[in-house]
C-alpha positions as a printed Julia matrix, in Angstrom:
280×3 Matrix{Float64}:
 42.05   -0.41    6.83
 40.81   -4.0     6.59
 39.8    -5.49    9.94
 39.18   -9.12   10.83
 36.14  -10.64   12.49
 34.19  -13.89   12.58
 30.65  -15.11   12.08
 29.12  -16.88   15.05
 27.37  -19.23   12.6
 30.71  -21.09   12.46
 29.56  -22.81   15.66
 26.16  -23.94   14.41
 27.46  -27.31   13.09
 29.04  -27.79   16.52
 25.81  -26.91   18.36
 27.71  -24.04   19.97
 26.07  -20.9    21.31
 26.72  -17.18   20.88
 28.87  -17.01   24.0
 31.13  -19.8    22.72
 31.71  -17.86   19.5
 32.34  -14.6    21.36
 34.89  -16.28   23.61
 36.71  -17.59   20.53
 36.85  -14.09   19.05
 38.31  -12.78   22.3
 40.8   -15.67   22.49
 42.22  -14.82   19.07
 42.23  -11.07   19.57
 39.44  -10.25   17.12
 37.44   -7.08   17.66
 34.48   -7.87   15.4
 31.74  -10.49   15.31
 28.72  -11.07   13.14
 25.66  -13.13   14.0
 22.43  -14.4    12.49
 19.08  -13.49   13.98
 15.93  -15.48   14.63
 12.6   -13.75   14.01
 10.76  -15.27   16.95
 11.95  -18.14   19.08
 13.82  -21.38   18.37
 13.95  -23.91   21.2
 17.37  -25.15   20.03
 18.79  -21.65   20.47
 17.0   -21.21   23.79
 18.6   -24.42   25.08
 22.04  -23.08   24.19
 22.78  -25.1    21.06
 22.62  -22.43   18.35
 24.68  -19.22   17.99
 21.85  -17.09   16.58
 20.15  -14.3    18.52
 16.39  -13.89   18.81
 15.05  -10.52   17.69
 12.81  -10.72   20.77
 15.81  -10.64   23.09
 17.05   -7.51   24.87
 19.41   -5.66   22.51
 20.79   -3.46   25.29
 21.82   -6.51   27.3
 23.51   -7.98   24.23
 25.38   -4.75   23.57
 26.5    -4.62   27.2
 27.82   -8.18   26.91
 29.72   -7.38   23.7
 31.13   -4.18   25.19
 32.41   -6.13   28.18
 34.15   -8.53   25.79
 35.59   -5.68   23.72
 33.64   -6.8    20.66
 31.89   -4.78   17.98
 29.13   -6.27   15.84
 30.16   -5.63   12.25
 26.94   -6.92   10.69
 23.69   -8.69   11.55
 22.87  -11.58    9.25
 19.14  -11.11    8.64
 19.19  -13.52    5.73
 15.69  -14.82    5.34
 15.52  -15.06    1.51
 14.26  -11.67    0.34
 13.59  -12.5    -3.3
 10.18  -13.7    -4.46
  6.76  -14.04   -2.76
  8.07  -15.67    0.42
 10.36  -12.69    0.77
  7.28  -10.45    0.59
  5.41  -12.43    3.23
  8.26  -13.13    5.64
 11.55  -11.64    4.49
 10.51   -7.99    4.57
  9.47   -8.04    8.23
 12.54  -10.16    9.03
 14.84   -7.51    7.57
 12.89   -4.59    9.01
 13.17   -5.97   12.54
 16.83   -6.85   11.96
 17.43   -3.18   11.09
 15.71   -2.04   14.28
 17.78   -4.49   16.35
 21.0    -3.43   14.6
 20.35    0.21   15.41
 19.75   -0.67   19.06
 23.17   -2.32   19.4
 25.09    0.16   17.25
 25.61   -2.27   14.37
 26.04   -0.48   11.01
 24.59   -3.01    8.57
 22.27   -5.96    7.93
 22.92   -8.73    5.41
 20.31  -10.11    2.98
 20.29  -12.97    0.45
 18.11  -14.96   -1.93
 17.29  -18.65   -1.56
 19.22  -21.67   -2.75
 17.06  -22.33   -5.81
 15.23  -20.45   -8.53
 11.61  -19.84   -7.58
  9.4   -22.33   -9.35
  6.78  -20.82  -11.64
  8.33  -17.34  -11.75
 10.44  -15.88  -14.53
 13.59  -13.97  -13.63
 11.83  -10.76  -14.67
  8.94  -11.49  -12.28
 11.38  -12.26   -9.47
 13.24   -9.02  -10.12
 10.03   -7.0    -9.9
  9.05   -8.67   -6.61
 12.59   -8.25   -5.29
 12.45   -4.5    -5.96
  9.1    -4.28   -4.18
 10.59   -6.07   -1.16
 13.69   -3.92   -0.92
 11.55   -0.82   -1.43
  9.74   -1.7     1.81
 13.02   -2.2     3.7
 15.05    0.76    2.5
 12.98    3.44    4.32
 13.76    1.57    7.55
 17.43    1.53    6.62
 17.41    5.26    5.95
 15.49    6.15    9.12
 17.69    3.98   11.35
 20.96    4.74    9.54
 21.65    1.04    8.89
 22.95   -0.23    5.54
 21.28   -3.2     3.83
 23.8    -5.48    2.16
 23.11   -7.99   -0.59
 25.22  -11.16   -0.53
 25.82  -13.61   -3.39
 24.27  -16.83   -2.1
 21.69  -18.07   -4.59
 20.82  -18.15   -8.3
 19.79  -14.49   -8.47
 22.56  -12.9    -6.4
 25.27  -14.9    -8.2
 23.9   -13.5   -11.47
 26.0   -10.38  -11.94
 23.53   -8.74  -14.32
 20.66   -9.26  -11.87
 22.75   -7.73   -9.07
 23.87   -4.78  -11.18
 20.3    -4.09  -12.22
 19.22   -4.13   -8.56
 21.91   -1.66   -7.52
 21.15    0.57  -10.51
 17.41    0.48   -9.82
 17.77    1.95   -6.33
 21.09    3.79   -6.59
 21.03    4.13   -2.8
 23.88    4.54   -0.33
 21.85    2.24    1.94
 21.88   -0.69   -0.5
 25.34   -2.19   -0.66
 27.28   -5.4    -1.31
 28.51   -8.12    1.03
 31.09  -10.17   -0.89
 31.36  -13.9    -0.2
 34.44  -15.64   -1.55
 33.07  -19.15   -1.01
 29.61  -18.68   -2.51
 30.94  -16.9    -5.57
 33.5   -19.69   -6.1
 31.13  -22.63   -5.58
 28.63  -21.1    -8.02
 31.29  -21.24  -10.72
 32.19  -17.54  -10.72
 35.66  -16.05  -10.47
 35.58  -14.5    -6.96
 38.17  -11.87   -7.83
 36.29  -10.73  -10.93
 32.98  -10.65   -9.03
 34.56   -8.57   -6.28
 36.05   -6.18   -8.81
 32.7    -5.78  -10.57
 30.92   -4.72   -7.37
 33.8    -3.09   -5.48
 32.11    0.33   -5.58
 29.23   -1.07   -3.5
 31.3    -3.18   -1.09
 30.74   -2.57    2.63
 31.46   -5.99    4.22
 32.8    -9.41    3.22
 32.59  -13.08    4.17
 35.77  -15.08    3.71
 35.14  -18.76    2.97
 37.49  -21.36    1.59
 36.24  -24.52   -0.13
 37.51  -28.06    0.35
 38.83  -29.88   -2.7
 36.19  -32.59   -2.39
 33.27  -30.18   -2.15
 34.52  -28.16   -5.1
 34.83  -31.31   -7.21
 31.34  -32.45   -6.24
 29.18  -29.33   -6.56
 31.03  -26.37   -8.08
 28.89  -24.85  -10.8
 25.84  -26.77   -9.6
 25.16  -25.03   -6.28
 25.34  -21.33   -5.49
 26.16  -21.17   -1.8
 27.6   -22.98    1.19
 26.91  -22.27    4.84
 30.52  -22.36    5.94
 33.93  -23.74    5.0
 34.71  -27.25    6.23
 38.42  -26.46    6.01
 40.26  -23.51    7.57
 40.7   -20.39    5.48
 43.8   -20.99    3.41
 43.41  -24.76    3.59
 41.25  -25.28    0.5
 41.17  -24.78   -3.25
 39.85  -21.2    -2.88
 42.91  -19.96   -0.98
 44.52  -18.39   -4.03
 41.36  -16.42   -4.83
 41.14  -15.23   -1.24
 44.73  -13.99   -1.4
 44.01  -12.09   -4.6
 40.77  -10.63   -3.2
 42.53   -9.34   -0.1
 45.38   -7.95   -2.18
 42.91   -6.17   -4.46
 41.11   -4.62   -1.48
 44.42   -3.42   -0.1
 45.44   -1.96   -3.45
 42.14   -0.08   -3.71
 42.32    1.2    -0.11
 39.1    -0.43    1.02
 38.09    0.06    4.65
 35.89   -2.52    6.31
 35.5    -5.83    8.1
 36.01   -9.3     6.63
 34.32  -12.12    8.57
 35.81  -15.59    8.86
 33.29  -18.28    7.93
 34.61  -21.76    8.62
 33.77  -24.75   10.8
 34.27  -23.41   14.3
 36.71  -25.91   15.77
 39.57  -24.33   17.66
 42.07  -25.68   15.12
 40.14  -24.22   12.18
 39.73  -20.79   13.76
 43.39  -20.62   14.79
 44.59  -21.57   11.31
 42.17  -19.17    9.63
 43.18  -16.23   11.81
 46.87  -16.96   11.2
 46.38  -17.17    7.43
 44.32  -13.99    7.15
 46.49  -11.98    9.54
 49.42  -12.89    7.32
 47.58  -11.37    4.34
 46.33   -8.31    6.19
């Protein structure tokens, strides 16, 4: 069964907080939310203008709040870029603590990505070796806490299908899985349906993003990821691919949560929920 949720990051461009996003999920009858975490403190979030959650906050209090709202956390977005030397210095501990936090709130998985650009001065082979070292440090945490680590296409390495396949083959672990993103795969110049089909066996979660006609014309094939969709799901040039992705998941009896990622205005969320409910 495919279930519908939303990412609280939809409210970041609106300077909205976590509670605003949760209330929207409740308003539209969604049972799942996903949120990004902050490894430390961010004064913008503390003032109430960012929907992320600090890993230093009380996970039990957060779980109690979500339970009261009837919401389940489908995934924690612990997406400090994990590829390359910065991933070694900062990303590993970011993901490790995200796993600990996820376990405390009963969340089954944590999302990871690469950065927006290729790492200067490093060959793809060198990046792959460092990437494996970084995930090797995170996977024991995933196994001990029973939390899956997902890899999301978002940058030049994760939108390279051969790089991704090699990573999954290298570990061959039930705790290293795939978070599909329809918008990132499309904007990078890939066919989202084909990319989903290629990694369907690893799929445990998905982000559903549309892409505006103007953005696609300006940057498709030049960039590898977008934070969110400016238009509602179903209102852009990626709508047809989203329909085919959902249909493929239904045909292959996939069970899991798909998260809406679009600009968090009430009109956008309402239109996105209506479109996706019609498909589901």
